[in-house]
C-alpha positions as CSV (number, residue, x, y, z in Angstrom):
1,X,-0.1,0.0,0.1
2,X,1.5,3.5,-0.8
3,X,1.9,6.0,1.7
4,X,0.0,9.3,1.4
5,X,3.3,10.8,0.8
6,X,3.7,8.6,-2.2
7,X,0.7,9.3,-3.6
8,X,1.3,12.9,-3.6
9,X,4.7,12.5,-5.1
10,X,3.0,10.5,-7.8
11,X,0.2,13.2,-8.5
12,X,2.9,16.0,-8.5
13,X,5.0,13.8,-11.0
14,X,1.7,13.4,-13.4
15,X,1.7,17.3,-13.7
16,X,5.4,17.6,-14.1
17,X,5.3,15.7,-17.1
18,X,4.5,16.1,-20.6
19,X,1.3,14.0,-21.2
20,X,-2.2,14.9,-20.9
21,X,-4.0,12.8,-18.6
22,X,-7.8,11.8,-17.7
23,X,-8.7,12.5,-13.9
24,X,-12.4,11.0,-13.7
25,X,-14.5,11.7,-11.0
26,X,-16.2,9.2,-9.0
27,X,-18.9,10.0,-6.5
28,X,-18.6,6.9,-3.8
29,X,-16.6,4.3,-2.9
30,X,-17.8,1.7,-5.4
31,X,-17.2,4.0,-8.3
32,X,-13.9,4.8,-6.9
33,X,-12.8,1.1,-7.0
34,X,-14.4,0.3,-10.6
35,X,-12.1,3.5,-12.1
36,X,-9.1,2.4,-10.5
37,X,-9.5,-0.9,-12.1
38,X,-9.2,0.7,-15.5
39,X,-6.0,1.8,-15.2
40,X,-6.3,5.6,-14.6
41,X,-3.5,7.3,-12.8
42,X,-5.6,9.7,-10.6
43,X,-9.0,10.4,-9.5
44,X,-11.0,13.5,-8.3
45,X,-13.9,13.8,-6.4
46,X,-17.1,15.7,-7.7
47,X,-19.1,18.1,-5.2
48,X,-22.4,17.6,-7.2
49,X,-21.9,13.8,-7.8
50,X,-21.3,13.3,-3.8
51,X,-24.2,15.9,-2.9
52,X,-26.6,14.0,-5.1
53,X,-25.7,10.7,-3.6
54,X,-26.5,12.1,-0.3
55,X,-30.2,13.6,-1.9
56,X,-28.6,17.0,-1.7
57,X,-28.2,19.6,-4.6
58,X,-24.8,20.7,-5.3
59,X,-23.0,22.8,-2.5
60,X,-25.6,21.3,-0.2
61,X,-23.4,19.3,1.9
62,X,-21.5,20.3,5.1
63,X,-17.9,20.7,5.4
64,X,-17.7,17.8,7.7
65,X,-19.8,15.7,5.5
66,X,-17.5,16.6,2.5
67,X,-14.4,15.7,4.5
68,X,-15.5,12.6,5.5
69,X,-16.5,11.8,2.0
70,X,-13.1,12.7,0.9
71,X,-11.2,10.8,3.4
72,X,-13.3,7.8,2.3
73,X,-12.4,8.0,-1.4
74,X,-8.8,8.6,-0.5
75,X,-8.7,5.8,1.6
76,X,-10.4,3.3,-1.0
77,X,-7.5,3.4,-3.4
78,X,-3.7,3.7,-3.9
79,X,-4.4,6.3,-6.6
80,X,-3.8,10.1,-5.6
81,X,-7.0,12.1,-5.2
82,X,-7.8,15.8,-6.1
83,X,-10.5,17.0,-4.1
84,X,-13.0,19.4,-5.4
85,X,-13.3,21.7,-2.2
86,X,-15.7,24.3,-3.9
87,X,-14.7,27.6,-2.2
88,X,-13.3,26.0,0.7
89,X,-16.3,26.0,2.9
90,X,-15.2,29.1,4.7
91,X,-15.9,32.9,4.1
92,X,-13.2,34.5,6.1
93,X,-9.7,34.1,5.4
94,X,-8.7,32.8,8.8
95,X,-11.7,30.0,8.8
96,X,-10.3,29.1,5.1
97,X,-6.7,28.5,6.5
98,X,-8.2,26.1,9.0
99,X,-10.7,24.4,6.3
100,X,-7.7,24.0,3.9
101,X,-5.5,22.2,6.7
102,X,-8.5,19.8,7.1
103,X,-8.7,19.0,3.8
104,X,-5.1,18.1,3.5
105,X,-5.5,15.9,6.6
106,X,-7.8,13.7,4.8
107,X,-5.0,12.7,2.5
108,X,-5.6,14.2,-0.5
109,X,-2.8,14.8,-3.3
110,X,-4.7,18.1,-4.4
111,X,-7.6,20.2,-4.2
112,X,-9.3,22.9,-6.1
113,X,-10.5,26.4,-4.7
114,X,-13.0,28.1,-6.8
115,X,-14.2,31.8,-6.7
116,X,-17.7,31.4,-6.8
117,X,-19.5,32.7,-3.7
118,X,-23.0,30.9,-4.0
119,X,-24.7,34.2,-3.3
120,X,-26.7,35.1,-6.4
121,X,-26.6,39.0,-5.5
122,X,-22.9,38.6,-5.7
123,X,-22.0,35.4,-7.1
124,X,-17.9,35.8,-7.4
125,X,-15.5,37.0,-4.7
126,X,-14.0,40.3,-6.2
127,X,-10.4,39.9,-7.5
128,X,-8.4,41.2,-4.8
129,X,-10.4,38.9,-2.2
130,X,-10.2,36.0,-4.6
131,X,-6.3,36.4,-5.0
132,X,-6.1,36.7,-1.2
133,X,-8.1,33.4,-0.7
134,X,-5.6,31.5,-3.1
135,X,-2.8,32.9,-0.9
136,X,-4.3,31.7,1.9
137,X,-4.7,28.4,0.6
138,X,-1.1,28.4,-0.4
139,X,0.0,29.2,3.1
140,X,-1.8,26.5,4.5
141,X,-0.3,23.9,2.2
142,X,3.3,25.6,3.1
143,X,2.5,25.6,6.7
144,X,1.6,21.9,6.5
145,X,4.9,20.8,5.0
146,X,3.1,18.7,2.7
147,X,3.5,18.0,-1.1
148,X,-0.3,19.0,-2.1
149,X,-1.1,20.9,-5.4
150,X,-3.4,23.6,-5.2
151,X,-5.8,24.1,-8.1
152,X,-7.2,28.0,-8.6
153,X,-10.3,27.5,-10.1
154,X,-12.4,30.6,-11.8
155,X,-16.0,30.0,-12.4
156,X,-16.5,32.9,-14.7
157,X,-17.0,30.9,-17.9
158,X,-19.2,28.0,-16.3
159,X,-21.6,30.5,-14.2
160,X,-22.2,32.8,-16.9
161,X,-20.3,35.9,-15.8
162,X,-21.0,38.7,-18.2
163,X,-17.1,38.9,-19.6
164,X,-17.0,35.0,-19.5
165,X,-13.7,34.1,-20.8
166,X,-11.8,37.3,-20.5
167,X,-12.7,37.5,-16.8
168,X,-11.6,33.9,-16.4
169,X,-8.2,34.9,-18.0
170,X,-7.9,38.1,-15.9
171,X,-8.5,35.9,-12.8
172,X,-6.3,32.9,-13.6
173,X,-3.3,35.0,-14.2
174,X,-3.8,36.7,-11.0
175,X,-4.1,33.3,-9.3
176,X,-1.0,32.0,-10.8
177,X,0.9,34.9,-9.2
178,X,-0.7,34.2,-5.9
179,X,0.9,30.6,-5.9
180,X,-1.6,28.4,-7.6
181,X,-0.1,25.0,-9.0
182,X,-2.8,24.1,-11.8
183,X,-5.3,26.6,-13.6
184,X,-8.8,25.5,-14.1
185,X,-11.6,27.5,-15.5
186,X,-14.6,25.0,-16.2
187,X,-16.8,25.6,-18.9
188,X,-14.6,25.9,-21.8
189,X,-16.4,24.3,-25.2
190,X,-13.8,25.3,-28.2
191,X,-10.4,24.8,-29.0
192,X,-9.8,28.3,-29.3
193,X,-10.6,29.1,-25.6
194,X,-8.6,26.2,-24.4
195,X,-5.8,27.8,-26.1
196,X,-6.1,31.0,-24.8
197,X,-6.2,29.5,-21.0
198,X,-3.0,27.4,-22.0
199,X,-1.3,30.6,-23.0
200,X,-2.4,32.4,-19.9
201,X,-1.3,29.8,-17.8
202,X,2.3,29.6,-19.2
203,X,4.2,26.8,-17.5
204,X,1.5,25.6,-15.2
205,X,-0.6,23.0,-15.9
206,X,-4.1,23.4,-17.1
207,X,-7.1,21.3,-16.2
208,X,-10.0,21.3,-18.6
209,X,-13.5,20.0,-18.0
210,X,-14.7,17.5,-20.5
211,X,-17.9,17.9,-22.5
212,X,-19.9,15.8,-24.8
213,X,-19.9,16.5,-27.7
214,X,-16.6,17.7,-27.2
215,X,-12.6,17.7,-27.8
216,X,-10.8,14.2,-27.2
217,X,-8.2,13.8,-24.7
218,X,-5.7,13.5,-27.6
219,X,-7.0,17.0,-29.0
220,X,-6.9,18.5,-25.5
221,X,-3.4,17.3,-25.2
222,X,-2.3,18.8,-28.4
223,X,-3.3,22.1,-27.4
224,X,-1.3,21.8,-24.4
225,X,-3.7,20.9,-21.8
226,X,-2.4,18.5,-19.0
227,X,-5.3,17.2,-17.2
228,X,-8.8,16.5,-18.0
229,X,-11.8,15.9,-15.6
230,X,-15.5,15.1,-16.1
231,X,-17.1,16.6,-12.9
232,X,-20.4,15.2,-12.3
233,X,-20.9,13.7,-15.8
234,X,-20.2,10.2,-14.6
235,X,-22.6,10.4,-12.0
236,X,-25.3,11.9,-14.0
237,X,-24.6,8.9,-16.3
238,X,-25.4,6.3,-13.6
239,X,-28.5,8.5,-12.5
240,X,-29.8,8.7,-16.1
241,X,-29.9,4.9,-16.2
242,X,-31.3,4.3,-12.6
243,X,-34.0,7.0,-13.5
244,X,-35.0,5.5,-16.9
245,X,-35.3,2.1,-15.4
246,X,-37.3,3.0,-12.3
247,X,-39.7,5.1,-14.6
248,X,-40.1,2.3,-16.9
249,X,-41.6,0.5,-13.7
250,X,-43.3,3.2,-12.1
251,X,-45.2,4.4,-15.3
252,X,-45.4,1.5,-17.4
253,X,-45.1,-1.3,-15.2
254,X,-42.2,-2.8,-17.2
255,X,-38.8,-4.3,-16.4
256,X,-37.2,-4.3,-19.5
257,X,-34.7,-1.5,-18.7
258,X,-33.4,-3.9,-15.9
259,X,-31.4,-6.0,-18.6
260,X,-29.2,-3.0,-19.2
261,X,-27.9,-3.4,-15.6
262,X,-24.2,-4.4,-15.2
263,X,-23.4,-7.9,-14.5
264,X,-24.0,-9.1,-11.0
265,X,-21.3,-11.3,-10.8
266,X,-18.9,-9.0,-12.3
267,X,-19.7,-6.3,-9.7
268,X,-19.4,-9.0,-6.9
269,X,-16.0,-10.2,-8.3
270,X,-14.8,-6.7,-8.4
271,X,-15.4,-5.6,-5.0
272,X,-14.5,-9.3,-3.5
273,X,-11.2,-7.8,-2.4
274,X,-12.9,-5.5,0.1
């Protein structure tokens, strides 16, 4: 079994290399173990996927619940994990430092901090405050003495900021100077937009959120992207199959959709090791 330090070192090495890698997002221990069996090199949590499994909306879980969820997934595999840590579950800088320290203590190899407040009247931290929060997260990592990667995430494109990509680029540039290790602007859908983020990042690795239809892993790698995640998409695919089968039973009294389920024997074999 790899130590936490070894997982973190592997994660850092992936980002230091030249290859683009997929970092899919499981939402529970079972999906973590399955993805690990496919040969992926790292995994990432999904705030929405975890929340849906708990019967909550995205952003609706408490920090304690999120930390327990992250720790469970980290312990379930030897693959390094990056945590979707939303805005750090803290509004003040002092509280953010403590919250980041708690995230590091789960054993993650990296985590993201975003600039979305969740407040509809003021959805984004203003740039000086958002930069200060990235510096706080950086300071918490440095104080821990651990090799944990900090992903700075701008929500400007995904959340529909009026200036969209332009604002995301402005913010990512500032976050890089504030000590981010990885830059991330979810919502990019064109090669041109991806290329602009990569240019802004310079030598820093860039994470891109995959969409369908969209660019392939190879195409994103050719554009200079280092890491590709899928957010809540795998969880939504699973929910789609479940909802469709359940609705067939409830609305039509039919069980045909159950034939599309994964093999019981295969699942049992996968999880037989504990």
